[in-house]
C-alpha positions as CSV (number, residue, x, y, z in Angstrom):
1,X,169.7,-188.7,105.0
2,X,172.9,-189.5,103.1
3,X,174.5,-186.2,104.2
4,X,173.5,-186.8,107.8
5,X,175.1,-190.3,107.8
6,X,178.2,-189.0,106.2
7,X,178.5,-186.2,108.8
8,X,178.2,-188.7,111.6
9,X,180.7,-191.1,110.2
10,X,183.3,-188.3,109.4
11,X,182.9,-187.1,113.1
12,X,183.7,-190.6,114.3
13,X,185.7,-193.3,112.4
14,X,186.0,-191.7,109.0
15,X,184.3,-192.2,105.7
16,X,187.2,-194.1,104.1
17,X,186.3,-197.2,106.1
18,X,182.7,-197.2,105.0
19,X,181.3,-198.8,101.8
20,X,179.7,-195.6,100.7
21,X,179.1,-196.2,97.1
22,X,178.7,-199.3,94.9
23,X,182.2,-200.0,93.6
24,X,183.1,-199.7,89.9
25,X,182.2,-203.0,88.2
26,X,183.1,-204.1,84.6
27,X,184.6,-200.8,83.6
28,X,182.1,-198.4,85.2
29,X,179.9,-197.6,88.1
30,X,176.4,-199.0,88.0
31,X,173.8,-196.2,88.1
32,X,172.1,-195.8,91.5
33,X,168.6,-194.4,91.7
34,X,167.9,-192.7,95.0
35,X,164.2,-193.3,94.6
36,X,165.0,-197.0,94.9
37,X,166.7,-196.7,98.3
38,X,164.9,-198.2,101.3
39,X,164.6,-195.7,104.2
40,X,163.4,-195.8,107.7
41,X,161.4,-192.9,109.3
42,X,161.1,-192.7,113.0
43,X,159.1,-189.9,114.7
44,X,158.7,-188.2,111.3
45,X,162.4,-188.0,110.7
46,X,164.8,-190.1,108.5
47,X,166.5,-192.6,110.8
48,X,168.3,-195.0,108.4
49,X,168.8,-196.2,104.9
50,X,169.9,-199.2,102.7
51,X,171.3,-198.8,99.3
52,X,171.2,-201.8,96.9
53,X,172.5,-202.2,93.4
54,X,170.3,-204.7,91.5
55,X,171.6,-204.1,88.0
56,X,174.3,-206.8,88.6
57,X,174.2,-210.6,88.4
58,X,173.7,-210.7,92.2
59,X,172.3,-207.7,94.1
60,X,174.9,-205.9,96.2
61,X,174.1,-204.1,99.4
62,X,176.2,-201.0,99.2
63,X,175.4,-199.4,102.5
64,X,173.3,-200.0,105.6
65,X,173.3,-196.9,107.9
66,X,171.2,-195.8,110.9
67,X,171.7,-192.5,112.6
68,X,173.5,-192.8,116.0
69,X,170.4,-191.5,117.9
70,X,168.3,-194.2,116.3
71,X,170.6,-197.2,116.7
72,X,169.8,-200.2,118.9
73,X,166.1,-200.1,118.1
74,X,166.0,-202.8,115.3
75,X,165.9,-200.3,112.5
76,X,168.9,-201.8,110.6
77,X,167.4,-205.3,110.9
78,X,164.0,-204.0,109.7
79,X,165.6,-202.2,106.7
80,X,167.6,-205.3,105.7
81,X,164.6,-207.6,106.2
82,X,162.4,-205.3,104.0
83,X,165.1,-205.2,101.3
84,X,165.7,-208.9,101.3
85,X,162.0,-209.7,101.1
86,X,161.7,-207.3,98.1
87,X,164.7,-208.9,96.4
88,X,163.2,-212.4,97.0
89,X,159.8,-211.3,95.5
90,X,161.8,-210.0,92.5
91,X,163.4,-213.5,92.0
92,X,166.8,-213.0,93.7
93,X,167.8,-215.7,96.1
94,X,170.9,-214.0,97.4
95,X,172.6,-210.6,97.8
96,X,176.2,-209.7,98.6
97,X,177.6,-207.1,101.0
98,X,181.0,-206.1,102.3
99,X,181.3,-205.5,106.0
100,X,184.5,-204.2,107.7
101,X,185.9,-206.9,110.0
102,X,186.2,-204.3,112.8
103,X,182.5,-203.4,112.7
104,X,181.3,-206.0,115.1
105,X,177.7,-204.8,115.3
106,X,177.4,-204.9,111.5
107,X,178.9,-208.4,111.4
108,X,176.5,-209.5,114.1
109,X,173.5,-208.0,112.3
110,X,174.3,-209.6,108.9
111,X,175.2,-213.0,110.4
112,X,171.9,-212.9,112.5
113,X,170.0,-212.6,109.2
114,X,171.8,-215.7,107.8
115,X,174.7,-214.1,106.0
116,X,177.6,-216.4,105.4
117,X,181.2,-215.5,104.6
118,X,182.4,-216.1,101.1
119,X,186.0,-214.9,101.0
120,X,186.1,-211.3,102.1
121,X,182.4,-210.7,101.5
122,X,179.1,-211.8,103.1
123,X,176.4,-213.4,101.1
124,X,172.8,-213.1,102.2
125,X,170.6,-216.0,101.1
126,X,166.8,-215.8,101.4
127,X,165.4,-218.4,103.7
128,X,161.9,-218.0,102.3
129,X,160.4,-220.9,100.4
């Protein structure tokens, strides 16, 4: 799935504008475990994924991606909702993410889920009681 997403992005806007990996933090990159990614499957094929680093003070959403053919079907929203609910059950009330200002669909998605801007990042706060 990661390779398919990379290929699509490289064919369009270019990978350098995408938050592909969790950035180095306090002297090193936090280890990511692919078995912990949340993925969406549509018609038996991978359609999207979310990568989250939870070994930090506040979880960081490193990437939300849906294949072009599967976009505009609510997959990104469903993935983020699933991830946020899981984080909430684990005791996290908020997560951070960085969204490129030029990516209007991503901004709209995050803001529709209750994200609020904190400087140059977006913070997602669980609305569950």
